[in-house]
KOLNUSE-672296 format. One record per residue (C-alpha): residue in one letter; x, y, z; residue number from 0. Coordinates in steps of 0.2 Angstrom, whole numbers, plus 5000, padded with zeros to 4 digits. Layout:
! KOLNUSE-672296
{r = a&c1 = X&c2 = Y&c3 = Z&k = NUM}
...
//
This chain:
! KOLNUSE-672296
{r = m&c1 = 4866&c2 = 5035&c3 = 4619&k = 0}
{r = t&c1 = 4852&c2 = 5024&c3 = 4614&k = 1}
{r = q&c1 = 4835&c2 = 5025&c3 = 4623&k = 2}
{r = k&c1 = 4838&c2 = 5007&c3 = 4631&k = 3}
{r = g&c1 = 4856&c2 = 5013&c3 = 4636&k = 4}
{r = s&c1 = 4848&c2 = 5027&c3 = 4645&k = 5}
{r = i&c1 = 4834&c2 = 5018&c3 = 4654&k = 6}
{r = f&c1 = 4848&c2 = 5006&c3 = 4659&k = 7}
{r = s&c1 = 4859&c2 = 5022&c3 = 4666&k = 8}
{r = a&c1 = 4845&c2 = 5027&c3 = 4677&k = 9}
{r = l&c1 = 4841&c2 = 5011&c3 = 4684&k = 10}
{r = m&c1 = 4859&c2 = 5010&c3 = 4690&k = 11}
{r = m&c1 = 4859&c2 = 5028&c3 = 4697&k = 12}
{r = s&c1 = 4843&c2 = 5022&c3 = 4707&k = 13}
{r = v&c1 = 4850&c2 = 5006&c3 = 4714&k = 14}
{r = l&c1 = 4866&c2 = 5017&c3 = 4720&k = 15}
{r = i&c1 = 4855&c2 = 5030&c3 = 4729&k = 16}
{r = s&c1 = 4845&c2 = 5016&c3 = 4736&k = 17}
{r = f&c1 = 4860&c2 = 5007&c3 = 4744&k = 18}
{r = a&c1 = 4870&c2 = 5023&c3 = 4747&k = 19}
{r = p&c1 = 4864&c2 = 5024&c3 = 4764&k = 20}
{r = l&c1 = 4866&c2 = 5005&c3 = 4769&k = 21}
{r = m&c1 = 4885&c2 = 5009&c3 = 4762&k = 22}
{r = i&c1 = 4889&c2 = 5022&c3 = 4774&k = 23}
{r = e&c1 = 4881&c2 = 5014&c3 = 4787&k = 24}
{r = t&c1 = 4893&c2 = 4999&c3 = 4785&k = 25}
{r = a&c1 = 4907&c2 = 5009&c3 = 4784&k = 26}
{r = r&c1 = 4904&c2 = 5017&c3 = 4801&k = 27}
{r = a&c1 = 4901&c2 = 4999&c3 = 4808&k = 28}
{r = d&c1 = 4917&c2 = 4995&c3 = 4802&k = 29}
{r = d&c1 = 4926&c2 = 5010&c3 = 4808&k = 30}
{r = n&c1 = 4917&c2 = 5006&c3 = 4826&k = 31}
{r = d&c1 = 4919&c2 = 4988&c3 = 4826&k = 32}
{r = n&c1 = 4925&c2 = 4990&c3 = 4845&k = 33}
{r = h&c1 = 4909&c2 = 4996&c3 = 4850&k = 34}
{r = a&c1 = 4898&c2 = 4983&c3 = 4840&k = 35}
{r = d&c1 = 4902&c2 = 4965&c3 = 4845&k = 36}
{r = i&c1 = 4885&c2 = 4966&c3 = 4858&k = 37}
{r = d&c1 = 4868&c2 = 4971&c3 = 4849&k = 38}
{r = p&c1 = 4865&c2 = 4988&c3 = 4852&k = 39}
{r = g&c1 = 4847&c2 = 4988&c3 = 4855&k = 40}
{r = t&c1 = 4839&c2 = 5004&c3 = 4861&k = 41}
{r = h&c1 = 4850&c2 = 5018&c3 = 4862&k = 42}
{r = s&c1 = 4845&c2 = 5022&c3 = 4879&k = 43}
{r = l&c1 = 4858&c2 = 5021&c3 = 4893&k = 44}
{r = r&c1 = 4853&c2 = 5010&c3 = 4908&k = 45}
{r = l&c1 = 4863&c2 = 5017&c3 = 4925&k = 46}
{r = l&c1 = 4867&c2 = 5004&c3 = 4938&k = 47}
{r = t&c1 = 4875&c2 = 5006&c3 = 4953&k = 48}
{r = e&c1 = 4878&c2 = 4995&c3 = 4969&k = 49}
{r = p&c1 = 4873&c2 = 4999&c3 = 4989&k = 50}
{r = l&c1 = 4890&c2 = 5006&c3 = 4993&k = 51}
{r = p&c1 = 4890&c2 = 5020&c3 = 5006&k = 52}
{r = p&c1 = 4895&c2 = 5034&c3 = 5004&k = 53}
{r = f&c1 = 4896&c2 = 5032&c3 = 4985&k = 54}
{r = s&c1 = 4879&c2 = 5026&c3 = 4983&k = 55}
{r = f&c1 = 4867&c2 = 5024&c3 = 4996&k = 56}
{r = i&c1 = 4848&c2 = 5025&c3 = 5001&k = 57}
{r = e&c1 = 4845&c2 = 5037&c3 = 5015&k = 58}
{r = n&c1 = 4828&c2 = 5044&c3 = 5020&k = 59}
{r = s&c1 = 4818&c2 = 5034&c3 = 5007&k = 60}
{r = r&c1 = 4832&c2 = 5044&c3 = 4992&k = 61}
{r = l&c1 = 4846&c2 = 5039&c3 = 4984&k = 62}
{r = t&c1 = 4862&c2 = 5048&c3 = 4988&k = 63}
{r = g&c1 = 4881&c2 = 5045&c3 = 4989&k = 64}
{r = f&c1 = 4895&c2 = 5054&c3 = 4981&k = 65}
{r = s&c1 = 4893&c2 = 5044&c3 = 4965&k = 66}
{r = v&c1 = 4876&c2 = 5046&c3 = 4964&k = 67}
{r = e&c1 = 4876&c2 = 5065&c3 = 4966&k = 68}
{r = l&c1 = 4891&c2 = 5064&c3 = 4952&k = 69}
{r = v&c1 = 4880&c2 = 5055&c3 = 4939&k = 70}
{r = e&c1 = 4864&c2 = 5065&c3 = 4942&k = 71}
{r = q&c1 = 4875&c2 = 5083&c3 = 4938&k = 72}
{r = l&c1 = 4883&c2 = 5075&c3 = 4922&k = 73}
{r = k&c1 = 4867&c2 = 5065&c3 = 4917&k = 74}
{r = s&c1 = 4857&c2 = 5083&c3 = 4920&k = 75}
{r = r&c1 = 4871&c2 = 5089&c3 = 4908&k = 76}
{r = l&c1 = 4869&c2 = 5079&c3 = 4895&k = 77}
{r = g&c1 = 4849&c2 = 5078&c3 = 4895&k = 78}
{r = i&c1 = 4849&c2 = 5062&c3 = 4902&k = 79}
{r = s&c1 = 4831&c2 = 5057&c3 = 4910&k = 80}
{r = a&c1 = 4835&c2 = 5037&c3 = 4915&k = 81}
{r = d&c1 = 4834&c2 = 5034&c3 = 4934&k = 82}
{r = i&c1 = 4847&c2 = 5025&c3 = 4943&k = 83}
{r = e&c1 = 4844&c2 = 5009&c3 = 4947&k = 84}
{r = v&c1 = 4853&c2 = 4999&c3 = 4964&k = 85}
{r = l&c1 = 4857&c2 = 4981&c3 = 4964&k = 86}
{r = p&c1 = 4869&c2 = 4970&c3 = 4973&k = 87}
{r = w&c1 = 4885&c2 = 4970&c3 = 4965&k = 88}
{r = a&c1 = 4887&c2 = 4954&c3 = 4957&k = 89}
{r = r&c1 = 4870&c2 = 4955&c3 = 4950&k = 90}
{r = a&c1 = 4874&c2 = 4973&c3 = 4941&k = 91}
{r = f&c1 = 4891&c2 = 4967&c3 = 4935&k = 92}
{r = n&c1 = 4882&c2 = 4951&c3 = 4926&k = 93}
{r = i&c1 = 4868&c2 = 4963&c3 = 4917&k = 94}
{r = a&c1 = 4883&c2 = 4975&c3 = 4912&k = 95}
{r = s&c1 = 4896&c2 = 4962&c3 = 4906&k = 96}
{r = q&c1 = 4880&c2 = 4955&c3 = 4895&k = 97}
{r = s&c1 = 4871&c2 = 4970&c3 = 4889&k = 98}
{r = s&c1 = 4874&c2 = 4985&c3 = 4878&k = 99}
{r = n&c1 = 4872&c2 = 5003&c3 = 4884&k = 100}
{r = v&c1 = 4874&c2 = 5001&c3 = 4903&k = 101}
{r = l&c1 = 4884&c2 = 5013&c3 = 4915&k = 102}
{r = l&c1 = 4890&c2 = 5004&c3 = 4929&k = 103}
{r = f&c1 = 4897&c2 = 5014&c3 = 4943&k = 104}
{r = s&c1 = 4908&c2 = 5014&c3 = 4954&k = 105}
{r = t&c1 = 4919&c2 = 5001&c3 = 4944&k = 106}
{r = a&c1 = 4936&c2 = 4996&c3 = 4950&k = 107}
{r = l&c1 = 4949&c2 = 4998&c3 = 4935&k = 108}
{r = r&c1 = 4957&c2 = 4980&c3 = 4933&k = 109}
{r = d&c1 = 4966&c2 = 4971&c3 = 4918&k = 110}
{r = s&c1 = 4951&c2 = 4959&c3 = 4919&k = 111}
{r = r&c1 = 4938&c2 = 4971&c3 = 4914&k = 112}
{r = r&c1 = 4947&c2 = 4980&c3 = 4901&k = 113}
{r = s&c1 = 4940&c2 = 4969&c3 = 4887&k = 114}
{r = q&c1 = 4923&c2 = 4971&c3 = 4896&k = 115}
{r = f&c1 = 4920&c2 = 4991&c3 = 4896&k = 116}
{r = d&c1 = 4926&c2 = 5008&c3 = 4891&k = 117}
{r = f&c1 = 4933&c2 = 5017&c3 = 4908&k = 118}
{r = v&c1 = 4929&c2 = 5035&c3 = 4910&k = 119}
{r = g&c1 = 4938&c2 = 5044&c3 = 4925&k = 120}
{r = p&c1 = 4945&c2 = 5041&c3 = 4938&k = 121}
{r = i&c1 = 4932&c2 = 5047&c3 = 4949&k = 122}
{r = a&c1 = 4939&c2 = 5042&c3 = 4964&k = 123}
{r = t&c1 = 4954&c2 = 5033&c3 = 4972&k = 124}
{r = a&c1 = 4952&c2 = 5020&c3 = 4987&k = 125}
{r = k&c1 = 4963&c2 = 5008&c3 = 4997&k = 126}
{r = i&c1 = 4957&c2 = 4989&c3 = 5000&k = 127}
{r = m&c1 = 4960&c2 = 4988&c3 = 5018&k = 128}
{r = l&c1 = 4959&c2 = 4973&c3 = 5032&k = 129}
{r = y&c1 = 4950&c2 = 4977&c3 = 5046&k = 130}
{r = k&c1 = 4948&c2 = 4971&c3 = 5065&k = 131}
{r = r&c1 = 4936&c2 = 4973&c3 = 5080&k = 132}
{r = a&c1 = 4943&c2 = 4987&c3 = 5090&k = 133}
{r = d&c1 = 4944&c2 = 4975&c3 = 5108&k = 134}
{r = d&c1 = 4953&c2 = 4961&c3 = 5096&k = 135}
{r = e&c1 = 4970&c2 = 4962&c3 = 5102&k = 136}
{r = s&c1 = 4976&c2 = 4949&c3 = 5086&k = 137}
{r = s&c1 = 4988&c2 = 4958&c3 = 5075&k = 138}
{r = p&c1 = 4992&c2 = 4948&c3 = 5061&k = 139}
{r = a&c1 = 5005&c2 = 4953&c3 = 5049&k = 140}
{r = n&c1 = 4995&c2 = 4949&c3 = 5032&k = 141}
{r = i&c1 = 4980&c2 = 4942&c3 = 5025&k = 142}
{r = v&c1 = 4987&c2 = 4924&c3 = 5026&k = 143}
{r = e&c1 = 4992&c2 = 4924&c3 = 5044&k = 144}
{r = a&c1 = 4974&c2 = 4933&c3 = 5049&k = 145}
{r = a&c1 = 4964&c2 = 4919&c3 = 5039&k = 146}
{r = r&c1 = 4974&c2 = 4906&c3 = 5052&k = 147}
{r = m&c1 = 4968&c2 = 4915&c3 = 5065&k = 148}
{r = g&c1 = 4950&c2 = 4917&c3 = 5061&k = 149}
{r = s&c1 = 4937&c2 = 4920&c3 = 5046&k = 150}
{r = i&c1 = 4937&c2 = 4936&c3 = 5034&k = 151}
{r = g&c1 = 4922&c2 = 4945&c3 = 5027&k = 152}
{r = v&c1 = 4919&c2 = 4951&c3 = 5011&k = 153}
{r = y&c1 = 4905&c2 = 4954&c3 = 4999&k = 154}
{r = r&c1 = 4903&c2 = 4944&c3 = 4983&k = 155}
{r = g&c1 = 4910&c2 = 4953&c3 = 4968&k = 156}
{r = s&c1 = 4921&c2 = 4964&c3 = 4977&k = 157}
{r = p&c1 = 4939&c2 = 4969&c3 = 4973&k = 158}
{r = a&c1 = 4942&c2 = 4961&c3 = 4991&k = 159}
{r = e&c1 = 4934&c2 = 4945&c3 = 4988&k = 160}
{r = r&c1 = 4946&c2 = 4944&c3 = 4971&k = 161}
{r = i&c1 = 4961&c2 = 4948&c3 = 4981&k = 162}
{r = l&c1 = 4957&c2 = 4935&c3 = 4993&k = 163}
{r = q&c1 = 4954&c2 = 4922&c3 = 4979&k = 164}
{r = q&c1 = 4970&c2 = 4926&c3 = 4971&k = 165}
{r = a&c1 = 4980&c2 = 4923&c3 = 4988&k = 166}
{r = d&c1 = 4972&c2 = 4907&c3 = 4988&k = 167}
{r = i&c1 = 4962&c2 = 4911&c3 = 5004&k = 168}
{r = k&c1 = 4948&c2 = 4898&c3 = 5010&k = 169}
{r = n&c1 = 4943&c2 = 4905&c3 = 5026&k = 170}
{r = v&c1 = 4931&c2 = 4916&c3 = 5019&k = 171}
{r = e&c1 = 4913&c2 = 4922&c3 = 5023&k = 172}
{r = v&c1 = 4905&c2 = 4930&c3 = 5007&k = 173}
{r = s&c1 = 4888&c2 = 4942&c3 = 5010&k = 174}
{r = t&c1 = 4879&c2 = 4951&c3 = 4996&k = 175}
{r = y&c1 = 4881&c2 = 4968&c3 = 5002&k = 176}
{r = p&c1 = 4895&c2 = 4978&c3 = 5012&k = 177}
{r = l&c1 = 4885&c2 = 4981&c3 = 5027&k = 178}
{r = q&c1 = 4880&c2 = 4963&c3 = 5029&k = 179}
{r = s&c1 = 4901&c2 = 4959&c3 = 5032&k = 180}
{r = l&c1 = 4903&c2 = 4973&c3 = 5044&k = 181}
{r = r&c1 = 4888&c2 = 4969&c3 = 5055&k = 182}
{r = q&c1 = 4897&c2 = 4948&c3 = 5054&k = 183}
{r = l&c1 = 4913&c2 = 4958&c3 = 5060&k = 184}
{r = l&c1 = 4904&c2 = 4968&c3 = 5075&k = 185}
{r = a&c1 = 4894&c2 = 4952&c3 = 5080&k = 186}
{r = s&c1 = 4909&c2 = 4942&c3 = 5079&k = 187}
{r = r&c1 = 4904&c2 = 4930&c3 = 5067&k = 188}
{r = v&c1 = 4920&c2 = 4933&c3 = 5057&k = 189}
{r = r&c1 = 4935&c2 = 4940&c3 = 5065&k = 190}
{r = y&c1 = 4943&c2 = 4951&c3 = 5049&k = 191}
{r = w&c1 = 4935&c2 = 4962&c3 = 5037&k = 192}
{r = c&c1 = 4941&c2 = 4966&c3 = 5021&k = 193}
{r = q&c1 = 4933&c2 = 4983&c3 = 5013&k = 194}
{r = v&c1 = 4935&c2 = 4999&c3 = 5003&k = 195}
{r = d&c1 = 4943&c2 = 5014&c3 = 5017&k = 196}
{r = l&c1 = 4930&c2 = 5028&c3 = 5010&k = 197}
{r = t&c1 = 4917&c2 = 5017&c3 = 5014&k = 198}
{r = v&c1 = 4920&c2 = 5011&c3 = 5031&k = 199}
{r = g&c1 = 4913&c2 = 5028&c3 = 5040&k = 200}
{r = r&c1 = 4896&c2 = 5030&c3 = 5033&k = 201}
{r = l&c1 = 4895&c2 = 5009&c3 = 5035&k = 202}
{r = l&c1 = 4900&c2 = 5010&c3 = 5054&k = 203}
{r = a&c1 = 4884&c2 = 5024&c3 = 5055&k = 204}
{r = q&c1 = 4873&c2 = 5013&c3 = 5046&k = 205}
{r = a&c1 = 4878&c2 = 4997&c3 = 5057&k = 206}
{r = g&c1 = 4876&c2 = 5008&c3 = 5073&k = 207}
{r = g&c1 = 4893&c2 = 5007&c3 = 5079&k = 208}
{r = g&c1 = 4903&c2 = 5020&c3 = 5082&k = 209}
{r = d&c1 = 4919&c2 = 5028&c3 = 5072&k = 210}
{r = m&c1 = 4932&c2 = 5018&c3 = 5084&k = 211}
{r = a&c1 = 4921&c2 = 5001&c3 = 5082&k = 212}
{r = v&c1 = 4934&c2 = 4995&c3 = 5070&k = 213}
{r = v&c1 = 4954&c2 = 4998&c3 = 5067&k = 214}
{r = p&c1 = 4963&c2 = 4995&c3 = 5051&k = 215}
{r = l&c1 = 4978&c2 = 4981&c3 = 5050&k = 216}
{r = a&c1 = 4985&c2 = 4983&c3 = 5033&k = 217}
{r = e&c1 = 4982&c2 = 4990&c3 = 5018&k = 218}
{r = l&c1 = 4979&c2 = 4977&c3 = 5003&k = 219}
{r = e&c1 = 4978&c2 = 4988&c3 = 4988&k = 220}
{r = r&c1 = 4974&c2 = 5004&c3 = 4980&k = 221}
{r = i&c1 = 4962&c2 = 5006&c3 = 4968&k = 222}
{r = d&c1 = 4955&c2 = 5020&c3 = 4956&k = 223}
{r = l&c1 = 4937&c2 = 5020&c3 = 4952&k = 224}
{r = y&c1 = 4929&c2 = 5024&c3 = 4937&k = 225}
{r = l&c1 = 4913&c2 = 5025&c3 = 4926&k = 226}
{r = a&c1 = 4912&c2 = 5011&c3 = 4915&k = 227}
{r = f&c1 = 4902&c2 = 5008&c3 = 4899&k = 228}
{r = s&c1 = 4897&c2 = 4990&c3 = 4893&k = 229}
{r = r&c1 = 4902&c2 = 4983&c3 = 4876&k = 230}
{r = g&c1 = 4890&c2 = 4988&c3 = 4863&k = 231}
{r = t&c1 = 4886&c2 = 5008&c3 = 4871&k = 232}
{r = s&c1 = 4892&c2 = 5020&c3 = 4856&k = 233}
{r = r&c1 = 4909&c2 = 5029&c3 = 4856&k = 234}
{r = e&c1 = 4898&c2 = 5044&c3 = 4853&k = 235}
{r = m&c1 = 4890&c2 = 5041&c3 = 4870&k = 236}
{r = v&c1 = 4905&c2 = 5036&c3 = 4879&k = 237}
{r = e&c1 = 4914&c2 = 5053&c3 = 4873&k = 238}
{r = r&c1 = 4899&c2 = 5064&c3 = 4879&k = 239}
{r = w&c1 = 4900&c2 = 5057&c3 = 4896&k = 240}
{r = q&c1 = 4918&c2 = 5060&c3 = 4896&k = 241}
{r = y&c1 = 4917&c2 = 5078&c3 = 4890&k = 242}
{r = a&c1 = 4904&c2 = 5082&c3 = 4903&k = 243}
{r = l&c1 = 4914&c2 = 5076&c3 = 4917&k = 244}
{r = q&c1 = 4929&c2 = 5085&c3 = 4912&k = 245}
{r = a&c1 = 4921&c2 = 5101&c3 = 4910&k = 246}
{r = f&c1 = 4913&c2 = 5098&c3 = 4929&k = 247}
{r = q&c1 = 4929&c2 = 5096&c3 = 4933&k = 248}
{r = q&c1 = 4938&c2 = 5112&c3 = 4926&k = 249}
{r = e&c1 = 4924&c2 = 5122&c3 = 4933&k = 250}
{r = g&c1 = 4929&c2 = 5117&c3 = 4951&k = 251}
{r = h&c1 = 4914&c2 = 5107&c3 = 4955&k = 252}
{r = f&c1 = 4920&c2 = 5089&c3 = 4956&k = 253}
{r = a&c1 = 4934&c2 = 5094&c3 = 4969&k = 254}
{r = h&c1 = 4921&c2 = 5103&c3 = 4980&k = 255}
{r = l&c1 = 4908&c2 = 5086&c3 = 4978&k = 256}
{r = y&c1 = 4925&c2 = 5075&c3 = 4981&k = 257}
{r = e&c1 = 4929&c2 = 5085&c3 = 4998&k = 258}
{r = r&c1 = 4911&c2 = 5087&c3 = 5004&k = 259}
{r = w&c1 = 4910&c2 = 5069&c3 = 5004&k = 260}
{r = f&c1 = 4927&c2 = 5062&c3 = 5008&k = 261}
{r = k&c1 = 4936&c2 = 5077&c3 = 5016&k = 262}
{r = l&c1 = 4949&c2 = 5074&c3 = 5004&k = 263}
{r = v&c1 = 4956&c2 = 5081&c3 = 4989&k = 264}
{r = p&c1 = 4955&c2 = 5070&c3 = 4974&k = 265}
{r = e&c1 = 4971&c2 = 5063&c3 = 4968&k = 266}
{r = s&c1 = 4966&c2 = 5064&c3 = 4951&k = 267}
{r = a&c1 = 4959&c2 = 5081&c3 = 4943&k = 268}
{r = q&c1 = 4958&c2 = 5076&c3 = 4924&k = 269}
{r = s&c1 = 4948&c2 = 5060&c3 = 4919&k = 270}
{r = q&c1 = 4951&c2 = 5052&c3 = 4903&k = 271}
{r = i&c1 = 4943&c2 = 5038&c3 = 4893&k = 272}
{r = l&c1 = 4951&c2 = 5021&c3 = 4894&k = 273}
{r = w&c1 = 4943&c2 = 5013&c3 = 4878&k = 274}
{r = r&c1 = 4940&c2 = 4994&c3 = 4879&k = 275}
{r = l&c1 = 4953&c2 = 4982&c3 = 4875&k = 276}
{r = t&c1 = 4951&c2 = 4970&c3 = 4860&k = 277}
{r = p&c1 = 4961&c2 = 4952&c3 = 4858&k = 278}
//
């Protein structure tokens, strides 16, 4: 080989070595394109929840609740130091829908959300119920009949609001927080109230009402609640949370936590990842 040929070969090898990392990263990106349609930006995970007792709420200036304790346990195992932020559900959901690296909890699994999030769980199973005040003698057979008899209170962005919208119910009072809806019911500003059953006892305590202040009328839907990771969150990050939750369950700590908060045995003892669906 001539000296000129040797120099050319050396230059080509140098170029290949220089571009090798880029080629590897490109291949990785192609393999992980299900999580790359939002600019990842920083790799730190933002933790968002809503004020929804007993899942997440502030008591004596301290954030607590079943979901809060669960996430605190898991992030400790994962070495994550980010604080949990409490926001109105509609605002938290909007942030998670438009930003990468966000964990939103506790999030109901719905078909419309499968293209927006990777889901880890379920972490709880609940029922959406229609309630009335205990001193109300009405007995509507369903939400359509209830809406004819009086207004129905829900909070913005909740599964209950979605159920009423799908049923084309117009006589609805929408509040920012679930506690506001309950207070409207107790003050007779609305006649009925749609809410997740697992939250009612703690909300009544916060509102200053007794356990018997409201009574259920009908079950509207059962929902599973998950940890939801926004688009752009790395596959590795989602898998790490799944492994941590799975270990927490297998060690028996999850069942103990669930029974302490809800006085119930968890319906699901095995978590899984439901990867985001792409069109």
